C-alpha positions as CSV (number, residue, x, y, z in Angstrom):
1,X,11.1,-24.2,41.3
2,X,12.1,-20.7,41.9
3,X,13.2,-18.4,39.2
4,X,15.9,-15.8,40.0
5,X,17.2,-13.0,37.8
6,X,20.8,-12.4,38.6
7,X,23.6,-10.2,37.3
8,X,25.8,-11.6,34.5
9,X,28.8,-10.9,36.7
10,X,27.8,-13.5,39.3
11,X,30.7,-16.0,39.7
12,X,29.8,-19.3,38.1
13,X,31.3,-22.7,38.8
14,X,31.1,-25.9,36.8
15,X,31.3,-29.6,37.4
16,X,30.6,-32.8,35.6
17,X,27.8,-34.9,37.0
18,X,27.5,-38.6,36.2
19,X,24.1,-40.2,35.5
20,X,22.6,-43.5,34.2
21,X,22.8,-41.8,30.7
22,X,26.2,-40.4,30.7
23,X,27.9,-37.2,32.0
24,X,26.4,-33.8,32.2
25,X,27.9,-30.4,32.8
26,X,26.3,-28.3,35.6
27,X,26.9,-24.6,35.9
28,X,25.8,-22.9,39.2
29,X,26.5,-19.9,41.4
30,X,25.5,-18.8,44.8
31,X,22.0,-17.9,43.5
32,X,21.2,-21.2,42.0
33,X,21.5,-23.2,38.8
34,X,22.5,-21.4,35.6
35,X,22.5,-24.4,33.3
36,X,22.9,-28.1,32.8
37,X,23.5,-30.0,29.6
38,X,24.8,-33.3,28.4
39,X,28.5,-33.2,28.1
40,X,28.6,-35.3,24.9
41,X,30.3,-33.4,22.2
42,X,31.2,-30.6,24.7
43,X,34.7,-29.2,24.6
44,X,34.1,-26.6,27.2
45,X,37.1,-26.1,29.6
46,X,36.3,-27.4,33.0
47,X,37.6,-26.4,36.4
48,X,39.1,-29.4,38.2
49,X,38.3,-30.5,41.7
50,X,35.0,-28.6,41.8
51,X,32.2,-30.5,43.5
52,X,28.5,-29.8,43.1
53,X,26.9,-28.0,46.1
54,X,24.7,-30.1,48.3
55,X,21.4,-28.6,46.9
56,X,22.5,-29.5,43.4
57,X,23.7,-33.0,44.2
58,X,20.4,-33.6,46.1
59,X,18.3,-32.4,43.1
60,X,20.4,-34.4,40.7
61,X,19.9,-37.6,42.8
62,X,16.2,-37.0,43.2
63,X,15.8,-36.6,39.4
64,X,17.5,-39.9,38.6
65,X,15.3,-41.6,41.2
66,X,12.1,-40.1,39.8
67,X,11.3,-37.8,42.7
68,X,10.4,-34.2,42.7
69,X,12.8,-31.5,44.0
70,X,13.2,-27.8,44.3
71,X,16.1,-25.9,42.9
72,X,16.5,-22.3,42.0
73,X,17.0,-21.7,38.3
74,X,18.9,-18.5,37.4
75,X,18.4,-16.4,34.4
76,X,20.1,-13.1,33.4
77,X,16.8,-11.5,32.3
78,X,13.2,-11.6,33.2
79,X,11.4,-14.1,31.0
80,X,8.5,-12.9,28.8
81,X,5.0,-13.8,29.9
82,X,4.8,-16.5,27.2
83,X,8.2,-18.0,28.1
84,X,7.3,-18.1,31.8
85,X,4.0,-19.8,30.9
86,X,5.7,-22.4,28.8
87,X,8.3,-23.1,31.5
88,X,5.6,-23.5,34.1
89,X,3.6,-25.8,31.8
90,X,6.6,-28.0,31.1
91,X,7.5,-28.1,34.8
92,X,4.0,-29.6,35.4
93,X,4.6,-32.5,33.0
94,X,5.0,-35.6,35.3
95,X,8.1,-37.8,35.2
96,X,7.7,-40.3,32.3
97,X,4.8,-38.4,30.7
98,X,4.9,-36.3,27.5
99,X,3.0,-33.5,25.9
100,X,3.2,-32.3,22.3
101,X,4.5,-28.9,21.4
102,X,0.9,-27.9,20.5
103,X,-0.5,-29.1,23.8
104,X,2.1,-27.1,25.7
105,X,1.2,-24.1,23.6
106,X,-2.5,-24.4,24.3
107,X,-1.9,-25.0,28.1
108,X,0.4,-22.0,28.1
109,X,-2.2,-19.7,26.6
110,X,-0.6,-19.5,23.1
111,X,-2.9,-21.6,20.9
112,X,-1.3,-22.2,17.5
113,X,2.1,-21.5,19.1
114,X,3.7,-25.0,18.8
115,X,6.7,-23.4,16.9
116,X,7.1,-20.7,19.6
117,X,7.2,-23.5,22.3
118,X,9.9,-25.2,20.2
119,X,11.9,-22.0,20.2
120,X,11.5,-21.5,23.9
121,X,12.5,-25.1,24.7
122,X,15.5,-24.9,22.3
123,X,16.8,-22.0,24.5
124,X,16.2,-24.0,27.8
125,X,19.6,-24.1,29.7
126,X,18.2,-26.3,32.5
127,X,17.8,-29.7,30.8
128,X,16.3,-32.4,33.1
129,X,15.3,-29.8,35.7
130,X,13.1,-28.0,33.2
131,X,12.2,-31.2,31.4
132,X,12.0,-30.1,27.8
133,X,12.7,-33.7,26.8
134,X,9.1,-34.4,27.7
135,X,7.8,-32.2,24.9
136,X,7.4,-34.2,21.6
137,X,5.8,-33.9,18.2
138,X,2.1,-34.2,17.9
139,X,2.6,-37.5,16.0
140,X,4.6,-38.8,19.0
141,X,7.9,-38.3,17.2
142,X,11.0,-37.0,19.0
143,X,11.8,-33.5,17.8
144,X,14.9,-31.4,18.5
145,X,17.0,-31.7,21.7
146,X,20.3,-30.0,22.3
147,X,23.7,-31.5,21.7
148,X,25.1,-33.8,19.0
149,X,23.2,-36.8,20.4
150,X,20.0,-34.8,20.6
151,X,17.0,-36.9,19.6
152,X,18.6,-40.1,20.7
153,X,19.2,-38.7,24.2
154,X,15.7,-37.3,24.4
155,X,14.3,-40.8,23.6
156,X,16.6,-42.4,26.2
157,X,15.5,-39.9,28.9
158,X,11.8,-40.6,28.2
159,X,12.4,-44.4,28.2
160,X,14.4,-44.1,31.4
161,X,11.6,-42.2,33.1
162,X,8.9,-44.5,31.9
163,X,10.8,-47.6,32.9
164,X,11.5,-46.2,36.4
165,X,7.7,-45.4,36.8
166,X,6.7,-48.9,35.5
167,X,9.1,-50.5,38.1
168,X,7.5,-48.4,40.8
169,X,4.0,-49.5,39.8
170,X,5.2,-53.2,39.7
171,X,4.9,-53.3,35.9
172,X,7.1,-54.9,33.2
């Protein structure tokens, strides 16, 4: 992944992208991806007839097939050292695997920072591509995930990833 700080004035485009788990809204510009989120419950006005650029469509396809991909994620300000460390830790969590908020905090150099990790993940605009759904409670419970279907969607994403990985391994 590459992180790019861009000006807020960069022109952004949006499109709906269809997946095995519903529709998502992707927002991008010439620099890269500004955000992606489940469209459930969204009433955001959408431009019509706008198609995702090839790099985004390819990354989208690769995600739903359990493959790695590179896409440039855009932010309007430089992330703090802690935020960047959390993002990089979460990016390293493999498809179908999970870590607790506490484990992410320790691996990110913020021991005792599980709540801080939660706050950083809550502000993640790049769902799926920065896989915050792979971060769960220390007891294995699903905790917070954006949108009205939040925890249910998080569970479905983890189940989808695990099933795909099991199929690849010749499992159940």
